[in-house]
C-alpha positions as CSV (number, residue, x, y, z in Angstrom):
1,M,-36.7,-119.7,-38.3
2,R,-34.4,-119.0,-41.4
3,S,-35.9,-122.2,-43.1
4,V,-39.3,-120.8,-42.6
5,V,-38.4,-117.2,-44.1
6,W,-36.7,-119.3,-47.1
7,L,-39.5,-121.0,-47.5
8,I,-41.9,-117.7,-47.5
9,L,-39.2,-116.2,-50.3
10,L,-39.6,-119.4,-52.4
11,F,-43.5,-118.9,-52.7
12,V,-43.0,-115.1,-53.5
13,A,-40.7,-116.0,-56.0
14,A,-43.1,-118.5,-57.5
15,V,-46.0,-116.1,-57.7
16,V,-43.9,-112.8,-59.3
17,A,-42.6,-115.3,-62.0
18,A,-46.2,-116.8,-63.0
19,L,-47.5,-113.2,-62.9
20,T,-45.2,-112.1,-65.1
21,L,-43.9,-115.0,-67.3
22,G,-47.2,-116.6,-67.7
23,D,-48.6,-114.5,-70.6
24,N,-45.3,-113.6,-71.8
25,D,-45.6,-114.6,-75.8
26,G,-42.3,-112.7,-77.0
27,L,-39.7,-114.4,-79.2
28,V,-35.9,-114.3,-79.5
29,T,-34.9,-115.1,-82.9
30,F,-31.1,-115.9,-83.7
31,Y,-29.7,-116.0,-87.4
32,W,-26.5,-117.4,-88.6
33,A,-25.2,-118.1,-92.2
34,G,-28.6,-119.0,-93.1
35,W,-30.0,-120.6,-90.0
36,R,-32.7,-119.4,-88.1
37,L,-33.4,-120.3,-84.5
38,D,-36.3,-118.8,-82.6
39,L,-37.0,-119.4,-78.7
40,S,-39.3,-117.9,-76.3
41,L,-38.3,-114.8,-74.3
42,N,-39.0,-116.8,-71.1
43,F,-36.4,-119.7,-72.1
44,F,-33.9,-117.3,-73.2
45,V,-33.8,-115.0,-70.1
46,L,-33.8,-118.3,-68.0
47,A,-31.0,-119.4,-70.4
48,A,-28.9,-116.5,-70.1
49,I,-29.0,-116.3,-66.1
50,G,-28.0,-120.2,-65.9
51,I,-25.0,-119.6,-68.6
52,G,-24.0,-116.4,-66.3
53,L,-24.1,-118.5,-63.5
54,A,-22.4,-121.5,-64.7
55,A,-19.6,-119.0,-66.2
56,V,-18.8,-117.4,-62.8
57,S,-18.8,-120.3,-61.1
58,T,-16.3,-121.7,-63.8
59,V,-13.9,-118.7,-62.9
60,Q,-13.9,-118.9,-59.2
61,A,-13.0,-122.6,-59.5
62,V,-10.1,-121.8,-61.8
63,N,-8.9,-118.7,-59.8
64,A,-9.2,-120.9,-56.9
65,L,-7.0,-123.9,-58.4
66,L,-4.6,-121.5,-59.1
67,H,-4.0,-119.7,-56.0
68,L,-4.2,-123.3,-54.0
69,P,-0.3,-123.2,-53.4
70,E,-0.4,-119.3,-52.0
71,R,-3.4,-120.4,-49.9
72,A,-1.6,-123.5,-48.5
73,R,1.5,-121.3,-47.8
74,E,-1.0,-119.1,-45.9
75,W,-2.2,-122.1,-44.0
76,R,1.2,-123.0,-42.9
77,A,2.3,-119.9,-41.9
78,L,-1.0,-119.2,-39.8
79,R,-0.3,-122.4,-38.1
80,H,3.2,-121.1,-37.0
81,E,1.7,-118.4,-35.9
82,R,-0.5,-119.8,-33.9
83,A,1.8,-122.1,-32.2
84,A,4.3,-119.4,-31.6
85,H,1.8,-117.0,-29.8
86,A,0.5,-120.3,-28.0
87,A,3.9,-120.7,-26.6
88,L,4.1,-117.0,-25.9
89,R,1.3,-117.2,-24.4
90,E,2.3,-120.4,-22.3
91,A,5.5,-118.5,-21.4
92,M,3.9,-115.6,-20.1
93,T,1.8,-118.0,-17.7
94,E,4.7,-119.6,-16.4
95,S,6.4,-116.7,-15.6
96,F,3.6,-114.8,-14.1
97,S,3.4,-118.7,-12.0
98,G,6.8,-118.3,-10.7
99,R,8.1,-121.2,-13.1
100,Y,10.9,-119.6,-14.6
101,T,12.3,-122.4,-16.1
102,R,9.5,-123.6,-18.2
103,A,8.8,-119.9,-19.2
104,H,12.1,-119.7,-20.8
105,K,12.1,-122.8,-22.4
106,A,8.6,-121.8,-23.8
107,A,9.6,-118.2,-24.7
108,T,12.6,-120.0,-26.4
109,R,10.3,-122.4,-28.2
110,A,8.0,-119.5,-29.8
111,L,11.3,-117.6,-30.7
112,A,12.5,-121.0,-32.4
113,I,8.6,-121.9,-33.9
114,R,8.2,-118.1,-35.2
115,G,12.0,-117.5,-36.9
116,D,13.5,-114.0,-37.6
117,A,11.3,-111.6,-39.7
118,A,13.5,-108.6,-39.6
119,G,11.6,-105.1,-40.8
120,I,8.5,-106.3,-39.9
121,A,6.8,-104.2,-37.4
122,T,4.4,-107.1,-35.6
123,E,7.3,-109.5,-36.1
124,H,9.8,-107.4,-34.0
125,E,7.2,-106.7,-31.5
126,F,6.7,-110.7,-31.1
127,Q,10.4,-111.1,-31.0
128,T,11.2,-108.5,-28.5
129,L,8.4,-109.8,-26.1
130,A,9.9,-113.3,-26.6
131,R,13.1,-112.3,-25.6
132,L,12.2,-110.0,-22.6
133,L,10.1,-113.0,-21.2
134,A,13.0,-115.3,-21.9
135,A,15.6,-113.0,-20.3
136,G,13.2,-112.0,-17.5
137,S,13.0,-115.7,-16.3
138,L,17.0,-115.8,-16.8
139,H,17.3,-112.7,-14.5
140,R,14.6,-114.6,-11.7
141,L,17.3,-117.6,-12.2
142,Q,20.3,-115.4,-11.5
143,D,22.0,-116.5,-14.9
144,R,23.4,-113.1,-15.7
145,V,25.5,-114.2,-18.6
146,R,22.8,-115.3,-20.9
147,R,20.3,-112.6,-19.8
148,D,23.0,-110.0,-20.9
149,E,23.1,-112.0,-24.0
150,L,19.2,-111.7,-24.7
151,I,19.4,-107.6,-23.6
152,E,22.1,-107.0,-26.0
153,E,20.4,-108.5,-28.5
154,L,17.2,-106.4,-27.8
155,L,19.0,-103.3,-27.5
156,A,20.8,-103.5,-30.5
157,S,17.6,-103.3,-32.5
158,P,18.0,-100.5,-35.6
159,H,14.6,-99.2,-35.1
160,R,14.2,-95.7,-34.8
161,P,12.0,-94.1,-33.2
162,L,11.8,-96.4,-30.4
163,S,8.5,-98.5,-30.7
164,P,6.9,-98.9,-27.3
165,V,7.9,-102.5,-26.9
166,D,11.7,-101.3,-27.3
167,E,11.1,-98.6,-24.6
168,G,9.6,-101.4,-22.0
169,A,12.9,-103.2,-23.1
170,R,15.1,-100.6,-21.9
171,L,13.0,-99.8,-18.6
172,L,13.3,-103.5,-17.7
173,A,16.7,-103.7,-18.6
174,A,17.5,-100.7,-16.1
175,E,15.4,-102.2,-13.4
176,W,17.9,-105.8,-14.0
177,A,20.9,-103.7,-13.9
178,L,19.8,-101.8,-10.5
179,D,19.2,-105.0,-8.8
180,D,22.8,-106.0,-9.9
181,R,23.7,-102.7,-8.2
182,D,25.0,-101.1,-11.6
183,E,24.0,-97.6,-11.3
184,A,25.6,-96.6,-14.6
185,R,24.2,-99.2,-16.9
186,A,20.9,-98.0,-15.5
187,E,21.5,-94.6,-16.2
188,S,22.7,-95.1,-19.5
189,L,19.6,-97.6,-20.4
190,L,17.7,-94.5,-19.1
191,S,19.3,-92.1,-20.9
192,E,18.2,-93.5,-24.5
193,L,14.7,-92.9,-23.9
194,P,12.9,-90.5,-25.5
195,P,11.7,-87.4,-23.5
196,G,8.0,-88.6,-23.4
197,A,8.9,-92.1,-22.0
198,A,11.4,-90.9,-19.5
199,R,9.1,-88.6,-17.9
200,R,6.8,-91.6,-17.1
201,T,6.3,-93.0,-13.7
202,Q,8.1,-96.1,-13.9
203,A,11.0,-94.3,-15.4
204,L,11.0,-91.6,-12.8
205,R,11.2,-94.2,-10.0
206,L,14.2,-95.9,-11.7
207,K,15.9,-92.3,-12.0
208,L,15.3,-91.9,-8.4
209,Q,17.0,-95.4,-7.4
210,V,20.1,-94.5,-9.8
211,A,20.6,-90.8,-8.1
212,R,20.3,-92.4,-4.4
213,M,22.5,-94.9,-5.3
214,S,24.8,-92.9,-6.7
215,R,24.7,-90.6,-3.9
216,R,23.2,-87.7,-5.5
217,P,20.9,-86.3,-3.1
218,S,20.2,-83.2,-5.2
219,D,19.0,-85.3,-8.6
220,A,16.9,-87.5,-6.2
221,L,15.1,-85.0,-4.5
222,H,14.3,-83.5,-8.2
223,T,13.2,-87.1,-9.2
224,A,11.4,-87.4,-5.9
225,R,9.2,-84.2,-6.3
226,L,8.5,-84.9,-10.1
227,L,7.0,-88.4,-8.6
228,A,5.0,-86.8,-5.8
229,K,3.5,-84.3,-8.3
230,H,2.6,-87.5,-10.6
231,Q,0.9,-89.1,-7.2
232,A,3.4,-92.1,-7.3
233,F,3.5,-92.2,-3.1
234,S,0.7,-91.3,-0.7
235,T,1.0,-88.2,0.5
236,V,2.7,-89.4,4.0
237,A,5.1,-91.5,2.0
238,A,5.9,-88.4,-0.3
239,Q,6.6,-86.0,2.9
240,G,9.0,-88.3,4.4
241,L,10.8,-89.2,1.5
242,L,11.0,-85.7,0.5
243,R,12.2,-84.5,3.7
244,S,14.7,-87.6,4.0
245,L,16.4,-86.3,0.9
246,A,16.3,-82.8,1.6
247,F,18.2,-83.6,5.0
248,E,21.0,-85.8,2.7
249,V,21.5,-82.7,0.6
250,L,22.1,-80.3,3.7
251,D,24.2,-83.1,5.2
252,T,26.3,-83.0,2.2
253,A,27.7,-79.7,3.0
254,H,31.0,-79.3,4.5
255,D,31.1,-75.8,5.1
256,I,28.9,-72.8,5.3
257,D,29.3,-71.9,2.1
258,Q,28.3,-74.8,0.3
259,L,25.6,-75.1,3.1
260,R,24.1,-71.7,1.9
261,R,24.3,-73.0,-1.8
262,A,22.4,-76.4,-0.6
263,W,20.0,-74.4,1.1
264,Q,18.9,-72.0,-2.1
265,Q,18.9,-75.3,-4.4
266,L,16.2,-76.6,-2.0
267,D,12.3,-76.4,-3.5
268,P,10.6,-73.5,-1.5
269,A,8.3,-76.0,-0.4
270,D,11.2,-78.0,1.4
271,R,12.4,-74.6,3.1
272,L,8.9,-74.4,4.6
273,D,9.2,-77.6,6.1
274,P,9.8,-77.3,9.8
275,F,12.0,-80.2,9.9
276,V,14.1,-79.3,6.8
277,A,14.6,-75.8,8.0
278,S,15.6,-77.3,12.0
279,R,17.8,-79.4,10.3
280,A,19.6,-76.6,8.7
281,S,19.6,-74.4,11.4
282,R,21.1,-76.9,13.3
283,R,23.9,-77.4,10.6
284,A,24.5,-73.8,10.2
285,T,25.0,-73.4,14.1
286,A,27.5,-76.4,14.3
287,M,29.5,-74.3,11.5
288,G,29.5,-71.2,13.8
289,A,26.9,-69.6,11.2
290,N,24.0,-68.7,13.9
291,S,22.8,-65.8,11.8
292,D,22.1,-67.8,9.0
293,A,20.5,-69.9,10.9
294,R,18.0,-67.7,12.4
295,Q,17.3,-66.2,9.2
296,W,16.3,-69.7,8.0
297,L,13.9,-70.3,11.0
298,L,12.4,-66.9,10.6
299,P,9.6,-67.4,8.3
300,L,8.2,-70.5,9.9
301,W,8.8,-68.6,13.3
302,E,6.1,-66.1,12.2
303,R,3.4,-68.8,11.4
304,L,4.5,-71.1,14.4
305,A,1.0,-71.8,15.5
306,E,0.3,-73.9,11.9
307,V,3.2,-76.0,11.8
308,G,2.0,-78.3,14.5
309,A,3.5,-79.7,17.7
310,E,6.2,-81.7,16.3
311,G,7.2,-78.9,14.1
312,R,6.6,-76.4,16.8
313,A,9.2,-78.4,18.7
314,Q,11.9,-78.7,16.2
315,L,11.7,-74.7,15.7
316,A,11.8,-74.2,19.4
317,L,15.1,-76.4,19.7
318,A,16.9,-75.0,16.8
319,L,16.5,-71.4,17.8
320,A,17.7,-72.7,21.1
321,D,20.6,-74.1,19.7
322,A,21.1,-70.7,17.4
323,A,20.4,-68.1,20.3
324,S,24.3,-67.3,21.0
325,G,24.4,-63.4,19.4
326,I,20.6,-63.1,19.0
327,G,19.6,-59.5,18.4
328,A,16.6,-57.7,20.2
329,E,14.1,-57.9,17.3
330,W,13.4,-61.5,17.8
331,L,12.3,-60.5,21.8
332,P,8.9,-59.6,20.5
333,R,8.2,-63.0,18.5
334,V,9.8,-65.4,21.3
335,E,7.4,-63.4,23.8
336,A,4.5,-63.8,21.7
337,A,5.4,-67.5,21.1
338,Q,5.7,-68.0,25.2
339,R,2.3,-66.4,25.8
340,A,0.6,-68.5,23.0
341,H,2.3,-71.9,24.5
342,P,2.9,-71.3,28.1
343,V,3.1,-75.2,28.7
344,D,5.0,-76.1,25.9
345,G,8.3,-77.2,26.9
346,P,10.7,-76.6,23.6
347,V,8.9,-73.1,23.2
348,Q,9.8,-72.4,26.9
349,A,13.3,-73.8,26.2
350,A,14.0,-71.1,23.2
351,A,12.4,-68.5,25.3
352,G,14.8,-69.0,28.3
353,A,17.8,-69.4,25.6
354,V,17.2,-66.0,24.1
355,L,16.3,-64.1,27.2
356,M,19.8,-65.0,28.6
357,A,21.0,-64.5,25.3
358,C,19.7,-61.0,25.7
359,Q,21.0,-61.1,29.2
360,L,17.7,-60.6,30.6
361,W,18.4,-62.9,33.4
362,G,15.5,-62.5,35.4
363,K,12.8,-63.0,32.8
364,A,15.2,-66.1,31.3
365,R,15.1,-68.0,34.8
366,R,11.2,-69.5,34.6
367,P,10.8,-70.3,31.2
368,L,14.0,-72.6,31.7
369,E,12.9,-74.1,34.8
370,L,10.0,-74.8,33.0
371,A,12.0,-76.4,30.2
372,A,14.1,-78.3,33.0
373,Q,11.4,-80.0,34.5
374,D,9.5,-80.7,31.5
375,T,10.1,-84.9,31.3
376,A,8.3,-84.8,27.9
377,L,11.1,-82.7,26.3
378,D,14.3,-84.3,24.9
379,A,16.9,-85.3,26.9
380,R,19.4,-82.9,25.1
381,A,17.3,-79.8,25.8
382,R,16.8,-80.5,29.3
383,R,20.5,-80.8,29.7
384,Q,20.9,-77.4,28.0
385,A,18.4,-75.8,30.2
386,W,19.8,-77.2,33.2
387,R,23.2,-75.8,32.0
388,R,21.7,-72.4,31.4
389,L,20.4,-72.4,34.8
390,A,23.5,-73.5,36.4
391,D,25.0,-70.5,34.3
392,L,22.7,-68.3,35.1
393,A,23.2,-69.2,39.1
394,R,27.0,-68.4,38.5
395,E,26.1,-65.1,37.0
396,E,24.4,-64.2,40.2
397,G,27.2,-65.7,42.5
398,D,24.6,-68.6,43.5
399,V,27.6,-71.3,43.4
400,E,25.5,-73.9,45.5
401,R,22.5,-73.3,43.1
402,A,25.1,-73.8,40.0
403,A,26.2,-77.0,41.2
404,T,22.8,-78.3,42.0
405,C,22.1,-77.6,38.4
406,D,24.8,-79.2,37.0
407,R,24.5,-82.4,38.9
408,A,21.0,-82.0,37.5
409,A,21.9,-81.9,34.0
410,A,24.3,-84.5,34.6
411,A,22.0,-87.2,35.7
412,I,19.7,-87.1,32.4
413,D,20.4,-90.1,30.5
């Protein structure tokens, strides 16, 4: 098709030339030192065009000849660059395939081919990627000495601000430090990241591991909440992780003042988790601060129907533990929950404990009996219900019934 187009253009040019030049009788005359030269206008135009083309071709040929050494150098550099990139791709392929010895050799070969070219951004990126591949292969091969040597070369880079490849090098080095259980080095590497890179999901994951490894549950909880906002976990996994970290924060308290500070440091969403609030309430009860325990349970008790069966059970059993010294203001709340959940063992156990603490012996017996006979209830809660029934029988002077309740409590595994 192309040849047909050129042929048509040639015929068009011939026709145009015949029409314009065929009847042209013009002359071009040159005078020089008594000499005269007459040329037809057509011949002069064709000669001028030919001479111009020849001059341009000559200049181009001379220019190409003069630049031949430079082109040869560029060709050699391009060949080396292609060989270096081929070696780098081979290193990546071998690394992804799990052949780490071959990957290290290929990355080393890429570095040897390319050589050092400090100050060139693309060269710095190539050198860093090749060293990262080599160091990653050595890490997989458990050769920590040579791996650390390569990492030190990378981290000694004078480039500021850090380029994306430098940020990646620090993230990988921090991950390898965590694999070595060296949380101090990992934290130091993460602190070198700029603010934008430090908020990325991978950086936050590493910070979470550092905080947990360093036994700093408050920092770990804060970082985990950021990750949950970034949707780094599924909803169920995020809830479980945040809950377990909140437990760790509460468990670090050794007295009631520390526990109060830990409770206030928690996010409002954590304080509205029935499992976290129950854990805090039990800790406060164990420290003799029943009023604090009940105060932390109150916001959730007001919406008991919304927390689910498991959350309701945790809140009810925590309230039962903290019933000692409870005030009469809790009676309407407990009785309302008892009416709303008449067959719920934990709620009945909590109602019985609260009514007994308020010395309402007649009302306390029935919910305690329901809780004690509920086989689905936690063994500890059932024992407490039987023991409260025994105490109630002693208050009424029924020694035989008290002994029966004590034996029933002792029989529960």
